[in-house]
N, C-alpha and C positions, 0 to 999 in steps of 0.2 A: 503493499500499500505506500504509494509515494516514495518508496525508497527510504524510509525513515529507519528501517531496521526493526528488530524485535523489541518488544516492551521490555524495558528495563524493570527487573524485579525489585521494586522500592516499596517495602511494606509501609514506608511513611510517605509515600506519594499521595497525590490527590488526582482523582478522577472527575472529569467534567463531561457531562451530557448536554449537547445542544438540543433542545427540544423546541419544535415550531408548532405554534397554535394559530391557525389561520383565522380563526373567528374571534381571536382576543381583541378588546378594546384598549387595554392599558398596555399591553406589550405583545409583540408577536413570537419572541424568542425568549426562552428561559434556559439560562445556564444553570444546571444543577450540579452541585459539587458535593463530593463525598470521598472517604478514604479509599485509596486503591485496594486496599486488603479486602473489602466488601463487594468490590466492582461486579463480580461475576453474579452475585446475588441480586444487587440492586438492578443490575441491566436485565437479567432474565425476568424479574417481577415486573419491571416497567414495560418491556416488550410484551410480556403477556397482557397487561392492562391495555397497551396500545392496540393489540389485535382482538381485544374484547368487545362484546356487544354494548358495554356501558361507555365507550369512548366516543361520546357524542356530545356537541355542545348542550343540547337540552338537558343532558344528564350531569355532566361534569362542569357546566358553565363554561368560563373563558378558557379553561384548559382543555376542553372536550374536543375531541377531533385532532388530538396532539399526534406528531410524528416525531421520533427521535431521528435527527439528521446527522449528527456527529457524535463520536465517542472519543474524547481525548484521554489518553492513558498515562498513569504515572508521572504526572507533572510534579516538579519540585517546587515550583513557583509560578505565579502569574501576575501580571500587572493590569490594573484597570486604567486605561488612558484617557477615558472619557467620564469623569465622575458625575457629569450632569445627566447622562444618559442611563436611565434605570436598567435597560437591556444589557449594559455592559457589566453589571454587578452580578456575579454568580449568587444563587439562592442555595442556602444550606439544605441538604437532603432532609433534615428534620421539618424545616418549614414547608418544603414542597409536598412532603408526605402529609402534613397536617392539613393543608389545603385540600389534597385529594381525598383524605380520609373524612374530614368534616362533611364533604359533599356526598361521599358514599354512605356514611352513616345516616345522613338526612333522608336520602333516598330509600334506604334499608327501613328506616322507621315508619316512612309513610307508604311503604309496600309498592314503590315504583319499580323496583328491580326485584326479580325473583331470586331463589336461593339457588346457588351453584357452588361446586367445590372449588372452582376457580376464583370465584368472587371471595368466598371465605379465605383462601389463601392469600390473596391479595391484600384484603383488608387486615389480616393477621400480620403480613410483612409490613405494611404501611404503619401499622399500630407500633410495632418494634422500631421501626425507623424514626417515627415521631418521638417515642420515649427515649430513645438513645440506646436501647437495649441491643439493637442489631448491630451497632457499630462497637467494636471492641474498644474499651476506655484503656489509655496508656498512661 
């Protein structure tokens, strides 16, 4: 992929997913940051949500209909060059997970979405991400 070579094995690195939400009003791109050590779990869970039937603006709000467009792996640092642009600032995975989880919990409470093993898995993973129990504490 672009000749950058293999991912450096850096457990203290940061991964960033660039997620595009076409229907969003406040921001079209979310940069979601999380520790590289949990990248496989986070990426697979968000890909499962991306492909699920609940990934619609009418269900997830502004984030609905999102697409993961880029995965930056094992970064040791990054610089935000445009402080005034909200899209330039990465969102921590805990905050992103909290936004998604609040929306899914509200839909679940009013019966707008049916029960499924995938949805239960996603909500469990999002709960752990929100609470910080998913990310190893160092």
